N, CA, C and O atoms as a Maestro MAE file, in Angstrom:
{
 s_m_m2io_version
 :::
 2.0.0
}

f_m_ct {
 s_m_title
 :::
 protein
 m_atom[344] {
  # First column is atom index #
  i_m_mmod_type
  r_m_x_coord
  r_m_y_coord
  r_m_z_coord
  i_m_residue_number
  s_m_chain_name
  s_m_pdb_residue_name
  s_m_pdb_atom_name
  i_m_atomic_number
  :::
  1 25 -35.603 35.488 26.574 1 A "MET " " N  " 7
  2 3 -34.731 36.637 26.474 1 A "MET " " CA " 6
  3 2 -33.496 36.399 27.338 1 A "MET " " C  " 6
  4 15 -33.619 36.074 28.519 1 A "MET " " O  " 8
  5 25 -32.322 36.556 26.764 2 A "ALA " " N  " 7
  6 3 -31.063 36.361 27.472 2 A "ALA " " CA " 6
  7 2 -30.858 37.458 28.511 2 A "ALA " " C  " 6
  8 15 -31.448 38.534 28.420 2 A "ALA " " O  " 8
  9 25 -30.019 37.173 29.493 3 A "THR " " N  " 7
  10 3 -29.690 38.146 30.522 3 A "THR " " CA " 6
  11 2 -28.338 38.761 30.211 3 A "THR " " C  " 6
  12 15 -27.345 38.047 30.073 3 A "THR " " O  " 8
  13 25 -28.293 40.084 30.098 4 A "LEU " " N  " 7
  14 3 -27.049 40.815 29.851 4 A "LEU " " CA " 6
  15 2 -26.544 41.373 31.174 4 A "LEU " " C  " 6
  16 15 -27.291 42.013 31.914 4 A "LEU " " O  " 8
  17 25 -25.265 41.125 31.467 5 A "ILE " " N  " 7
  18 3 -24.646 41.573 32.705 5 A "ILE " " CA " 6
  19 2 -23.435 42.429 32.346 5 A "ILE " " C  " 6
  20 15 -22.550 41.934 31.648 5 A "ILE " " O  " 8
  21 25 -23.344 43.691 32.786 6 A "PRO " " N  " 7
  22 3 -24.386 44.468 33.446 6 A "PRO " " CA " 6
  23 2 -25.539 44.730 32.494 6 A "PRO " " C  " 6
  24 15 -25.435 44.457 31.298 6 A "PRO " " O  " 8
  25 25 -26.615 45.246 33.008 7 A "SER " " N  " 7
  26 3 -27.802 45.464 32.185 7 A "SER " " CA " 6
  27 2 -27.493 46.432 31.041 7 A "SER " " C  " 6
  28 15 -26.595 47.268 31.137 7 A "SER " " O  " 8
  29 25 -28.245 46.298 29.977 8 A "TYR " " N  " 7
  30 3 -28.052 47.136 28.790 8 A "TYR " " CA " 6
  31 2 -28.091 48.614 29.162 8 A "TYR " " C  " 6
  32 15 -27.247 49.387 28.710 8 A "TYR " " O  " 8
  33 25 -29.052 49.008 29.974 9 A "SER " " N  " 7
  34 3 -29.202 50.425 30.311 9 A "SER " " CA " 6
  35 2 -28.014 50.976 31.097 9 A "SER " " C  " 6
  36 15 -27.739 52.175 31.036 9 A "SER " " O  " 8
  37 25 -27.310 50.123 31.832 10 A "SER " " N  " 7
  38 3 -26.188 50.618 32.629 10 A "SER " " CA " 6
  39 2 -24.878 50.690 31.848 10 A "SER " " C  " 6
  40 15 -23.940 51.349 32.296 10 A "SER " " O  " 8
  41 25 -24.790 50.037 30.705 11 A "CYS " " N  " 7
  42 3 -23.530 50.063 29.961 11 A "CYS " " CA " 6
  43 2 -23.661 50.670 28.563 11 A "CYS " " C  " 6
  44 15 -22.667 50.750 27.843 11 A "CYS " " O  " 8
  45 25 -24.841 51.091 28.169 12 A "VAL " " N  " 7
  46 3 -25.056 51.596 26.811 12 A "VAL " " CA " 6
  47 2 -24.222 52.856 26.533 12 A "VAL " " C  " 6
  48 15 -23.851 53.098 25.385 12 A "VAL " " O  " 8
  49 25 -23.929 53.646 27.542 13 A "SER " " N  " 7
  50 3 -23.182 54.888 27.324 13 A "SER " " CA " 6
  51 2 -21.734 54.647 26.900 13 A "SER " " C  " 6
  52 15 -21.124 55.521 26.284 13 A "SER " " O  " 8
  53 25 -21.173 53.481 27.215 14 A "ARG " " N  " 7
  54 3 -19.787 53.205 26.840 14 A "ARG " " CA " 6
  55 2 -19.660 52.233 25.671 14 A "ARG " " C  " 6
  56 15 -18.547 51.843 25.321 14 A "ARG " " O  " 8
  57 25 -20.769 51.835 25.063 15 A "MET " " N  " 7
  58 3 -20.752 50.905 23.933 15 A "MET " " CA " 6
  59 2 -20.625 51.657 22.612 15 A "MET " " C  " 6
  60 15 -21.097 52.786 22.476 15 A "MET " " O  " 8
  61 25 -19.976 51.007 21.639 16 A "THR " " N  " 7
  62 3 -19.986 51.535 20.277 16 A "THR " " CA " 6
  63 2 -21.363 51.244 19.667 16 A "THR " " C  " 6
  64 15 -22.153 50.496 20.242 16 A "THR " " O  " 8
  65 25 -21.641 51.826 18.526 17 A "SER " " N  " 7
  66 3 -22.945 51.599 17.898 17 A "SER " " CA " 6
  67 2 -23.128 50.125 17.529 17 A "SER " " C  " 6
  68 15 -24.230 49.591 17.663 17 A "SER " " O  " 8
  69 25 -22.066 49.462 17.068 18 A "GLY " " N  " 7
  70 3 -22.148 48.039 16.735 18 A "GLY " " CA " 6
  71 2 -22.386 47.180 17.961 18 A "GLY " " C  " 6
  72 15 -23.145 46.213 17.903 18 A "GLY " " O  " 8
  73 25 -21.746 47.521 19.072 19 A "GLU " " N  " 7
  74 3 -21.953 46.785 20.322 19 A "GLU " " CA " 6
  75 2 -23.374 46.958 20.838 19 A "GLU " " C  " 6
  76 15 -23.965 46.017 21.369 19 A "GLU " " O  " 8
  77 25 -23.918 48.152 20.684 20 A "LYS " " N  " 7
  78 3 -25.310 48.401 21.112 20 A "LYS " " CA " 6
  79 2 -26.270 47.514 20.330 20 A "LYS " " C  " 6
  80 15 -27.127 46.850 20.913 20 A "LYS " " O  " 8
  81 25 -26.122 47.505 19.004 21 A "ARG " " N  " 7
  82 3 -26.999 46.683 18.165 21 A "ARG " " CA " 6
  83 2 -26.850 45.208 18.503 21 A "ARG " " C  " 6
  84 15 -27.839 44.479 18.575 21 A "ARG " " O  " 8
  85 25 -25.614 44.770 18.710 22 A "PHE " " N  " 7
  86 3 -25.364 43.362 19.015 22 A "PHE " " CA " 6
  87 2 -25.945 42.976 20.369 22 A "PHE " " C  " 6
  88 15 -26.534 41.903 20.501 22 A "PHE " " O  " 8
  89 25 -25.790 43.831 21.378 23 A "ALA " " N  " 7
  90 3 -26.341 43.559 22.716 23 A "ALA " " CA " 6
  91 2 -27.859 43.447 22.659 23 A "ALA " " C  " 6
  92 15 -28.443 42.581 23.310 23 A "ALA " " O  " 8
  93 25 -28.496 44.314 21.890 24 A "GLN " " N  " 7
  94 3 -29.953 44.249 21.744 24 A "GLN " " CA " 6
  95 2 -30.377 42.943 21.110 24 A "GLN " " C  " 6
  96 15 -31.376 42.349 21.517 24 A "GLN " " O  " 8
  97 25 -29.633 42.490 20.120 25 A "ARG " " N  " 7
  98 3 -29.960 41.222 19.455 25 A "ARG " " CA " 6
  99 2 -29.726 40.022 20.375 25 A "ARG " " C  " 6
  100 15 -30.512 39.074 20.376 25 A "ARG " " O  " 8
  101 25 -28.648 40.065 21.152 26 A "LEU " " N  " 7
  102 3 -28.409 38.980 22.110 26 A "LEU " " CA " 6
  103 2 -29.583 38.861 23.072 26 A "LEU " " C  " 6
  104 15 -30.104 37.768 23.292 26 A "LEU " " O  " 8
  105 25 -29.996 39.981 23.640 27 A "GLU " " N  " 7
  106 3 -31.107 39.960 24.593 27 A "GLU " " CA " 6
  107 2 -32.402 39.482 23.950 27 A "GLU " " C  " 6
  108 15 -33.150 38.715 24.555 27 A "GLU " " O  " 8
  109 25 -32.670 39.926 22.739 28 A "ALA " " N  " 7
  110 3 -33.942 39.626 22.087 28 A "ALA " " CA " 6
  111 2 -34.009 38.228 21.478 28 A "ALA " " C  " 6
  112 15 -35.057 37.584 21.523 28 A "ALA " " O  " 8
  113 25 -32.911 37.759 20.915 29 A "LYS " " N  " 7
  114 3 -32.944 36.516 20.127 29 A "LYS " " CA " 6
  115 2 -32.565 35.255 20.892 29 A "LYS " " C  " 6
  116 15 -33.012 34.163 20.540 29 A "LYS " " O  " 8
  117 25 -31.742 35.390 21.940 30 A "LEU " " N  " 7
  118 3 -31.342 34.199 22.688 30 A "LEU " " CA " 6
  119 2 -32.397 33.829 23.721 30 A "LEU " " C  " 6
  120 15 -33.172 34.673 24.171 30 A "LEU " " O  " 8
  121 25 -32.411 32.559 24.085 31 A "GLU " " N  " 7
  122 3 -33.392 32.059 25.048 31 A "GLU " " CA " 6
  123 2 -33.024 32.490 26.468 31 A "GLU " " C  " 6
  124 15 -31.936 33.013 26.708 31 A "GLU " " O  " 8
  125 25 -33.948 32.261 27.404 32 A "ASP " " N  " 7
  126 3 -33.800 32.703 28.788 32 A "ASP " " CA " 6
  127 2 -32.604 32.106 29.519 32 A "ASP " " C  " 6
  128 15 -32.103 32.719 30.461 32 A "ASP " " O  " 8
  129 25 -32.136 30.936 29.115 33 A "ASP " " N  " 7
  130 3 -31.057 30.294 29.859 33 A "ASP " " CA " 6
  131 2 -29.656 30.738 29.425 33 A "ASP " " C  " 6
  132 15 -28.665 30.155 29.864 33 A "ASP " " O  " 8
  133 25 -29.560 31.753 28.577 34 A "TYR " " N  " 7
  134 3 -28.272 32.319 28.188 34 A "TYR " " CA " 6
  135 2 -27.902 33.466 29.119 34 A "TYR " " C  " 6
  136 15 -28.745 34.291 29.469 34 A "TYR " " O  " 8
  137 25 -26.632 33.509 29.516 35 A "LEU " " N  " 7
  138 3 -26.080 34.642 30.251 35 A "LEU " " CA " 6
  139 2 -25.048 35.304 29.356 35 A "LEU " " C  " 6
  140 15 -24.226 34.621 28.744 35 A "LEU " " O  " 8
  141 25 -25.084 36.630 29.275 36 A "CYS " " N  " 7
  142 3 -24.168 37.377 28.428 36 A "CYS " " CA " 6
  143 2 -23.523 38.482 29.254 36 A "CYS " " C  " 6
  144 15 -24.215 39.256 29.915 36 A "CYS " " O  " 8
  145 25 -22.200 38.552 29.214 37 A "TRP " " N  " 7
  146 3 -21.481 39.604 29.918 37 A "TRP " " CA " 6
  147 2 -20.885 40.557 28.907 37 A "TRP " " C  " 6
  148 15 -20.447 40.149 27.832 37 A "TRP " " O  " 8
  149 25 -20.873 41.835 29.261 38 A "TYR " " N  " 7
  150 3 -20.270 42.854 28.409 38 A "TYR " " CA " 6
  151 2 -19.023 43.418 29.085 38 A "TYR " " C  " 6
  152 15 -19.077 43.858 30.233 38 A "TYR " " O  " 8
  153 25 -17.899 43.403 28.366 39 A "ASP " " N  " 7
  154 3 -16.670 44.088 28.758 39 A "ASP " " CA " 6
  155 2 -16.184 43.710 30.156 39 A "ASP " " C  " 6
  156 15 -15.962 44.582 30.996 39 A "ASP " " O  " 8
  157 25 -16.021 42.419 30.401 40 A "VAL " " N  " 7
  158 3 -15.483 41.961 31.690 40 A "VAL " " CA " 6
  159 2 -14.082 41.402 31.475 40 A "VAL " " C  " 6
  160 15 -13.823 40.783 30.443 40 A "VAL " " O  " 8
  161 25 -13.165 41.606 32.434 41 A "PRO " " N  " 7
  162 3 -11.803 41.090 32.279 41 A "PRO " " CA " 6
  163 2 -11.760 39.573 32.445 41 A "PRO " " C  " 6
  164 15 -12.418 39.013 33.321 41 A "PRO " " O  " 8
  165 25 -10.969 38.916 31.584 42 A "ILE " " N  " 7
  166 3 -10.808 37.462 31.695 42 A "ILE " " CA " 6
  167 2 -9.330 37.102 31.576 42 A "ILE " " C  " 6
  168 15 -8.556 37.806 30.927 42 A "ILE " " O  " 8
  169 25 -8.959 36.013 32.201 43 A "GLY " " N  " 7
  170 3 -7.605 35.480 32.089 43 A "GLY " " CA " 6
  171 2 -6.572 36.265 32.876 43 A "GLY " " C  " 6
  172 15 -6.865 37.314 33.448 43 A "GLY " " O  " 8
  173 25 -5.360 35.734 32.891 44 A "GLN " " N  " 7
  174 3 -4.268 36.376 33.620 44 A "GLN " " CA " 6
  175 2 -3.894 37.725 33.024 44 A "GLN " " C  " 6
  176 15 -3.446 38.620 33.741 44 A "GLN " " O  " 8
  177 25 -4.074 37.873 31.723 45 A "SER " " N  " 7
  178 3 -3.731 39.140 31.072 45 A "SER " " CA " 6
  179 2 -4.842 40.180 31.195 45 A "SER " " C  " 6
  180 15 -4.692 41.317 30.749 45 A "SER " " O  " 8
  181 25 -5.966 39.777 31.809 46 A "MET " " N  " 7
  182 3 -7.096 40.693 32.049 46 A "MET " " CA " 6
  183 2 -7.599 41.342 30.749 46 A "MET " " C  " 6
  184 15 -7.864 42.543 30.712 46 A "MET " " O  " 8
  185 25 -7.724 40.549 29.705 47 A "ARG " " N  " 7
  186 3 -8.269 41.047 28.432 47 A "ARG " " CA " 6
  187 2 -9.750 41.337 28.600 47 A "ARG " " C  " 6
  188 15 -10.420 40.713 29.424 47 A "ARG " " O  " 8
  189 25 -10.256 42.268 27.832 48 A "HIS " " N  " 7
  190 3 -11.659 42.679 27.902 48 A "HIS " " CA " 6
  191 2 -12.351 42.412 26.563 48 A "HIS " " C  " 6
  192 15 -12.462 43.329 25.750 48 A "HIS " " O  " 8
  193 25 -12.817 41.194 26.309 49 A "PRO " " N  " 7
  194 3 -13.590 40.980 25.076 49 A "PRO " " CA " 6
  195 2 -14.910 41.731 25.176 49 A "PRO " " C  " 6
  196 15 -15.364 42.054 26.274 49 A "PRO " " O  " 8
  197 25 -15.523 42.008 24.038 50 A "ASP " " N  " 7
  198 3 -16.794 42.745 24.057 50 A "ASP " " CA " 6
  199 2 -17.881 41.944 24.750 50 A "ASP " " C  " 6
  200 15 -18.567 42.466 25.629 50 A "ASP " " O  " 8
  201 25 -18.051 40.684 24.367 51 A "PHE " " N  " 7
  202 3 -19.125 39.871 24.937 51 A "PHE " " CA " 6
  203 2 -18.639 38.469 25.257 51 A "PHE " " C  " 6
  204 15 -17.826 37.895 24.532 51 A "PHE " " O  " 8
  205 25 -19.150 37.929 26.353 52 A "ILE " " N  " 7
  206 3 -18.973 36.531 26.715 52 A "ILE " " CA " 6
  207 2 -20.376 35.956 26.847 52 A "ILE " " C  " 6
  208 15 -21.194 36.473 27.608 52 A "ILE " " O  " 8
  209 25 -20.651 34.893 26.112 53 A "VAL " " N  " 7
  210 3 -21.980 34.281 26.107 53 A "VAL " " CA " 6
  211 2 -21.846 32.876 26.693 53 A "VAL " " C  " 6
  212 15 -20.992 32.097 26.268 53 A "VAL " " O  " 8
  213 25 -22.694 32.558 27.673 54 A "LEU " " N  " 7
  214 3 -22.655 31.258 28.320 54 A "LEU " " CA " 6
  215 2 -24.026 30.598 28.276 54 A "LEU " " C  " 6
  216 15 -25.041 31.200 28.627 54 A "LEU " " O  " 8
  217 25 -24.027 29.351 27.838 55 A "HIS " " N  " 7
  218 3 -25.233 28.525 27.886 55 A "HIS " " CA " 6
  219 2 -24.854 27.263 28.664 55 A "HIS " " C  " 6
  220 15 -23.789 26.697 28.414 55 A "HIS " " O  " 8
  221 25 -25.691 26.806 29.598 56 A "PRO " " N  " 7
  222 3 -25.322 25.671 30.446 56 A "PRO " " CA " 6
  223 2 -24.983 24.383 29.699 56 A "PRO " " C  " 6
  224 15 -24.142 23.615 30.167 56 A "PRO " " O  " 8
  225 25 -25.605 24.127 28.562 57 A "ARG " " N  " 7
  226 3 -25.318 22.898 27.805 57 A "ARG " " CA " 6
  227 2 -24.461 23.144 26.572 57 A "ARG " " C  " 6
  228 15 -23.691 22.269 26.173 57 A "ARG " " O  " 8
  229 25 -24.579 24.302 25.971 58 A "ARG " " N  " 7
  230 3 -23.859 24.568 24.724 58 A "ARG " " CA " 6
  231 2 -22.459 25.126 24.937 58 A "ARG " " C  " 6
  232 15 -21.614 25.011 24.050 58 A "ARG " " O  " 8
  233 25 -22.195 25.726 26.090 59 A "GLY " " N  " 7
  234 3 -20.847 26.184 26.401 59 A "GLY " " CA " 6
  235 2 -20.663 27.683 26.361 59 A "GLY " " C  " 6
  236 15 -21.605 28.459 26.529 59 A "GLY " " O  " 8
  237 25 -19.421 28.065 26.133 60 A "LEU " " N  " 7
  238 3 -18.967 29.445 26.249 60 A "LEU " " CA " 6
  239 2 -18.538 29.973 24.888 60 A "LEU " " C  " 6
  240 15 -17.908 29.261 24.105 60 A "LEU " " O  " 8
  241 25 -18.883 31.215 24.614 61 A "LEU " " N  " 7
  242 3 -18.500 31.869 23.371 61 A "LEU " " CA " 6
  243 2 -17.990 33.262 23.715 61 A "LEU " " C  " 6
  244 15 -18.665 34.021 24.411 61 A "LEU " " O  " 8
  245 25 -16.793 33.599 23.225 62 A "ILE " " N  " 7
  246 3 -16.203 34.908 23.482 62 A "ILE " " CA " 6
  247 2 -16.183 35.666 22.158 62 A "ILE " " C  " 6
  248 15 -15.682 35.163 21.152 62 A "ILE " " O  " 8
  249 25 -16.736 36.888 22.168 63 A "LEU " " N  " 7
  250 3 -16.933 37.640 20.922 63 A "LEU " " CA " 6
  251 2 -16.338 39.042 20.997 63 A "LEU " " C  " 6
  252 15 -16.396 39.705 22.033 63 A "LEU " " O  " 8
  253 25 -15.778 39.467 19.900 64 A "GLU " " N  " 7
  254 3 -15.302 40.833 19.724 64 A "GLU " " CA " 6
  255 2 -16.080 41.425 18.555 64 A "GLU " " C  " 6
  256 15 -16.038 40.889 17.448 64 A "GLU " " O  " 8
  257 25 -16.781 42.514 18.788 65 A "VAL " " N  " 7
  258 3 -17.614 43.136 17.761 65 A "VAL " " CA " 6
  259 2 -16.776 44.166 17.008 65 A "VAL " " C  " 6
  260 15 -16.146 45.033 17.615 65 A "VAL " " O  " 8
  261 25 -16.776 44.064 15.700 66 A "MET " " N  " 7
  262 3 -16.054 45.025 14.862 66 A "MET " " CA " 6
  263 2 -17.073 45.891 14.131 66 A "MET " " C  " 6
  264 15 -17.991 45.371 13.497 66 A "MET " " O  " 8
  265 25 -16.917 47.186 14.216 67 A "ASP " " N  " 7
  266 3 -17.859 48.127 13.589 67 A "ASP " " CA " 6
  267 2 -17.437 48.471 12.167 67 A "ASP " " C  " 6
  268 15 -17.303 49.643 11.816 67 A "ASP " " O  " 8
  269 25 -17.231 47.446 11.358 68 A "TRP " " N  " 7
  270 3 -16.828 47.652 9.982 68 A "TRP " " CA " 6
  271 2 -18.058 47.818 9.106 68 A "TRP " " C  " 6
  272 15 -19.110 47.229 9.352 68 A "TRP " " O  " 8
  273 25 -17.895 48.626 8.094 69 A "LYS " " N  " 7
  274 3 -18.931 48.766 7.068 69 A "LYS " " CA " 6
  275 2 -18.342 48.244 5.759 69 A "LYS " " C  " 6
  276 15 -17.143 48.371 5.512 69 A "LYS " " O  " 8
  277 25 -19.178 47.670 4.946 70 A "LEU " " N  " 7
  278 3 -18.720 47.053 3.711 70 A "LEU " " CA " 6
  279 2 -17.916 48.023 2.836 70 A "LEU " " C  " 6
  280 15 -16.918 47.634 2.229 70 A "LEU " " O  " 8
  281 25 -18.349 49.273 2.774 71 A "ASP " " N  " 7
  282 3 -17.656 50.222 1.892 71 A "ASP " " CA " 6
  283 2 -16.322 50.710 2.464 71 A "ASP " " C  " 6
  284 15 -15.584 51.393 1.753 71 A "ASP " " O  " 8
  285 25 -15.982 50.392 3.711 72 A "THR " " N  " 7
  286 3 -14.690 50.794 4.275 72 A "THR " " CA " 6
  287 2 -13.659 49.671 4.252 72 A "THR " " C  " 6
  288 15 -12.494 49.908 4.573 72 A "THR " " O  " 8
  289 25 -14.054 48.459 3.883 73 A "ILE " " N  " 7
  290 3 -13.112 47.334 3.838 73 A "ILE " " CA " 6
  291 2 -12.399 47.326 2.491 73 A "ILE " " C  " 6
  292 15 -13.027 47.211 1.439 73 A "ILE " " O  " 8
  293 25 -11.060 47.451 2.545 74 A "GLN " " N  " 7
  294 3 -10.271 47.424 1.317 74 A "GLN " " CA " 6
  295 2 -9.931 45.997 0.914 74 A "GLN " " C  " 6
  296 15 -10.031 45.640 -0.260 74 A "GLN " " O  " 8
  297 25 -9.527 45.175 1.887 75 A "SER " " N  " 7
  298 3 -9.224 43.775 1.601 75 A "SER " " CA " 6
  299 2 -9.416 42.970 2.882 75 A "SER " " C  " 6
  300 15 -9.346 43.504 3.989 75 A "SER " " O  " 8
  301 25 -9.661 41.669 2.704 76 A "ILE " " N  " 7
  302 3 -9.888 40.799 3.847 76 A "ILE " " CA " 6
  303 2 -9.365 39.406 3.516 76 A "ILE " " C  " 6
  304 15 -9.513 38.922 2.394 76 A "ILE " " O  " 8
  305 25 -8.757 38.774 4.505 77 A "SER " " N  " 7
  306 3 -8.272 37.402 4.358 77 A "SER " " CA " 6
  307 2 -8.594 36.663 5.653 77 A "SER " " C  " 6
  308 15 -9.237 37.210 6.549 77 A "SER " " O  " 8
  309 25 -8.142 35.423 5.739 78 A "CYS " " N  " 7
  310 3 -8.353 34.637 6.964 78 A "CYS " " CA " 6
  311 2 -7.637 35.249 8.154 78 A "CYS " " C  " 6
  312 15 -8.043 35.028 9.295 78 A "CYS " " O  " 8
  313 25 -6.589 36.008 7.914 79 A "TRP " " N  " 7
  314 3 -5.736 36.492 9.000 79 A "TRP " " CA " 6
  315 2 -5.754 37.997 9.192 79 A "TRP " " C  " 6
  316 15 -5.301 38.473 10.233 79 A "TRP " " O  " 8
  317 25 -6.247 38.756 8.252 80 A "SER " " N  " 7
  318 3 -6.182 40.203 8.410 80 A "SER " " CA " 6
  319 2 -7.282 40.915 7.632 80 A "SER " " C  " 6
  320 15 -7.869 40.382 6.690 80 A "SER " " O  " 8
  321 25 -7.527 42.128 8.066 81 A "VAL " " N  " 7
  322 3 -8.479 43.002 7.387 81 A "VAL " " CA " 6
  323 2 -7.805 44.348 7.217 81 A "VAL " " C  " 6
  324 15 -7.198 44.877 8.149 81 A "VAL " " O  " 8
  325 25 -7.915 44.885 6.037 82 A "ARG " " N  " 7
  326 3 -7.402 46.215 5.778 82 A "ARG " " CA " 6
  327 2 -8.585 47.106 5.485 82 A "ARG " " C  " 6
  328 15 -9.375 46.843 4.578 82 A "ARG " " O  " 8
  329 25 -8.697 48.182 6.280 83 A "SER " " N  " 7
  330 3 -9.841 49.073 6.104 83 A "SER " " CA " 6
  331 2 -9.366 50.482 5.849 83 A "SER " " C  " 6
  332 15 -8.231 50.842 6.159 83 A "SER " " O  " 8
  333 25 -10.241 51.263 5.286 84 A "ARG " " N  " 7
  334 3 -9.968 52.653 4.993 84 A "ARG " " CA " 6
  335 2 -10.621 53.484 6.092 84 A "ARG " " C  " 6
  336 15 -11.753 53.210 6.490 84 A "ARG " " O  " 8
  337 25 -9.919 54.487 6.577 85 A "ALA " " N  " 7
  338 3 -10.459 55.348 7.628 85 A "ALA " " CA " 6
  339 2 -11.554 56.244 7.051 85 A "ALA " " C  " 6
  340 15 -11.469 56.707 5.913 85 A "ALA " " O  " 8
  341 25 -12.582 56.475 7.864 86 A "ASP " " N  " 7
  342 3 -13.679 57.361 7.412 86 A "ASP " " CA " 6
  343 2 -13.279 58.811 7.497 86 A "ASP " " C  " 6
  344 15 -14.071 59.691 7.160 86 A "ASP " " O  " 8
  :::
 }
 m_bond[343] {
  # First column is bond index #
  i_m_from
  i_m_to
  i_m_order
  :::
  1 1 2 1
  2 2 3 1
  3 3 4 2
  4 3 5 1
  5 5 6 1
  6 6 7 1
  7 7 8 2
  8 7 9 1
  9 9 10 1
  10 10 11 1
  11 11 12 2
  12 11 13 1
  13 13 14 1
  14 14 15 1
  15 15 16 2
  16 15 17 1
  17 17 18 1
  18 18 19 1
  19 19 20 2
  20 19 21 1
  21 21 22 1
  22 22 23 1
  23 23 24 2
  24 23 25 1
  25 25 26 1
  26 26 27 1
  27 27 28 2
  28 27 29 1
  29 29 30 1
  30 30 31 1
  31 31 32 2
  32 31 33 1
  33 33 34 1
  34 34 35 1
  35 35 36 2
  36 35 37 1
  37 37 38 1
  38 38 39 1
  39 39 40 2
  40 39 41 1
  41 41 42 1
  42 42 43 1
  43 43 44 2
  44 43 45 1
  45 45 46 1
  46 46 47 1
  47 47 48 2
  48 47 49 1
  49 49 50 1
  50 50 51 1
  51 51 52 2
  52 51 53 1
  53 53 54 1
  54 54 55 1
  55 55 56 2
  56 55 57 1
  57 57 58 1
  58 58 59 1
  59 59 60 2
  60 59 61 1
  61 61 62 1
  62 62 63 1
  63 63 64 2
  64 63 65 1
  65 65 66 1
  66 66 67 1
  67 67 68 2
  68 67 69 1
  69 69 70 1
  70 70 71 1
  71 71 72 2
  72 71 73 1
  73 73 74 1
  74 74 75 1
  75 75 76 2
  76 75 77 1
  77 77 78 1
  78 78 79 1
  79 79 80 2
  80 79 81 1
  81 81 82 1
  82 82 83 1
  83 83 84 2
  84 83 85 1
  85 85 86 1
  86 86 87 1
  87 87 88 2
  88 87 89 1
  89 89 90 1
  90 90 91 1
  91 91 92 2
  92 91 93 1
  93 93 94 1
  94 94 95 1
  95 95 96 2
  96 95 97 1
  97 97 98 1
  98 98 99 1
  99 99 100 2
  100 99 101 1
  101 101 102 1
  102 102 103 1
  103 103 104 2
  104 103 105 1
  105 105 106 1
  106 106 107 1
  107 107 108 2
  108 107 109 1
  109 109 110 1
  110 110 111 1
  111 111 112 2
  112 111 113 1
  113 113 114 1
  114 114 115 1
  115 115 116 2
  116 115 117 1
  117 117 118 1
  118 118 119 1
  119 119 120 2
  120 119 121 1
  121 121 122 1
  122 122 123 1
  123 123 124 2
  124 123 125 1
  125 125 126 1
  126 126 127 1
  127 127 128 2
  128 127 129 1
  129 129 130 1
  130 130 131 1
  131 131 132 2
  132 131 133 1
  133 133 134 1
  134 134 135 1
  135 135 136 2
  136 135 137 1
  137 137 138 1
  138 138 139 1
  139 139 140 2
  140 139 141 1
  141 141 142 1
  142 142 143 1
  143 143 144 2
  144 143 145 1
  145 145 146 1
  146 146 147 1
  147 147 148 2
  148 147 149 1
  149 149 150 1
  150 150 151 1
  151 151 152 2
  152 151 153 1
  153 153 154 1
  154 154 155 1
  155 155 156 2
  156 155 157 1
  157 157 158 1
  158 158 159 1
  159 159 160 2
  160 159 161 1
  161 161 162 1
  162 162 163 1
  163 163 164 2
  164 163 165 1
  165 165 166 1
  166 166 167 1
  167 167 168 2
  168 167 169 1
  169 169 170 1
  170 170 171 1
  171 171 172 2
  172 171 173 1
  173 173 174 1
  174 174 175 1
  175 175 176 2
  176 175 177 1
  177 177 178 1
  178 178 179 1
  179 179 180 2
  180 179 181 1
  181 181 182 1
  182 182 183 1
  183 183 184 2
  184 183 185 1
  185 185 186 1
  186 186 187 1
  187 187 188 2
  188 187 189 1
  189 189 190 1
  190 190 191 1
  191 191 192 2
  192 191 193 1
  193 193 194 1
  194 194 195 1
  195 195 196 2
  196 195 197 1
  197 197 198 1
  198 198 199 1
  199 199 200 2
  200 199 201 1
  201 201 202 1
  202 202 203 1
  203 203 204 2
  204 203 205 1
  205 205 206 1
  206 206 207 1
  207 207 208 2
  208 207 209 1
  209 209 210 1
  210 210 211 1
  211 211 212 2
  212 211 213 1
  213 213 214 1
  214 214 215 1
  215 215 216 2
  216 215 217 1
  217 217 218 1
  218 218 219 1
  219 219 220 2
  220 219 221 1
  221 221 222 1
  222 222 223 1
  223 223 224 2
  224 223 225 1
  225 225 226 1
  226 226 227 1
  227 227 228 2
  228 227 229 1
  229 229 230 1
  230 230 231 1
  231 231 232 2
  232 231 233 1
  233 233 234 1
  234 234 235 1
  235 235 236 2
  236 235 237 1
  237 237 238 1
  238 238 239 1
  239 239 240 2
  240 239 241 1
  241 241 242 1
  242 242 243 1
  243 243 244 2
  244 243 245 1
  245 245 246 1
  246 246 247 1
  247 247 248 2
  248 247 249 1
  249 249 250 1
  250 250 251 1
  251 251 252 2
  252 251 253 1
  253 253 254 1
  254 254 255 1
  255 255 256 2
  256 255 257 1
  257 257 258 1
  258 258 259 1
  259 259 260 2
  260 259 261 1
  261 261 262 1
  262 262 263 1
  263 263 264 2
  264 263 265 1
  265 265 266 1
  266 266 267 1
  267 267 268 2
  268 267 269 1
  269 269 270 1
  270 270 271 1
  271 271 272 2
  272 271 273 1
  273 273 274 1
  274 274 275 1
  275 275 276 2
  276 275 277 1
  277 277 278 1
  278 278 279 1
  279 279 280 2
  280 279 281 1
  281 281 282 1
  282 282 283 1
  283 283 284 2
  284 283 285 1
  285 285 286 1
  286 286 287 1
  287 287 288 2
  288 287 289 1
  289 289 290 1
  290 290 291 1
  291 291 292 2
  292 291 293 1
  293 293 294 1
  294 294 295 1
  295 295 296 2
  296 295 297 1
  297 297 298 1
  298 298 299 1
  299 299 300 2
  300 299 301 1
  301 301 302 1
  302 302 303 1
  303 303 304 2
  304 303 305 1
  305 305 306 1
  306 306 307 1
  307 307 308 2
  308 307 309 1
  309 309 310 1
  310 310 311 1
  311 311 312 2
  312 311 313 1
  313 313 314 1
  314 314 315 1
  315 315 316 2
  316 315 317 1
  317 317 318 1
  318 318 319 1
  319 319 320 2
  320 319 321 1
  321 321 322 1
  322 322 323 1
  323 323 324 2
  324 323 325 1
  325 325 326 1
  326 326 327 1
  327 327 328 2
  328 327 329 1
  329 329 330 1
  330 330 331 1
  331 331 332 2
  332 331 333 1
  333 333 334 1
  334 334 335 1
  335 335 336 2
  336 335 337 1
  337 337 338 1
  338 338 339 1
  339 339 340 2
  340 339 341 1
  341 341 342 1
  342 342 343 1
  343 343 344 2
  :::
 }
}
């Protein structure tokens, strides 16, 4: 089980529903040697990606979770997504 920093219980109140589901899957599906951070500032511009995943041999992965549903996507390409508001 991966380690989420801060713990899931301490940050669940500020997560979107998609982030909650994704955090649960990270903790449950990744092995013990993975570290996962939620909403931490990185870089000089202090950007806040949703998740940063680190594995000692496999490296670093920075993820942004989008709470899109299939029926709200109007069009999608390599560079953009157009969605309809609910």
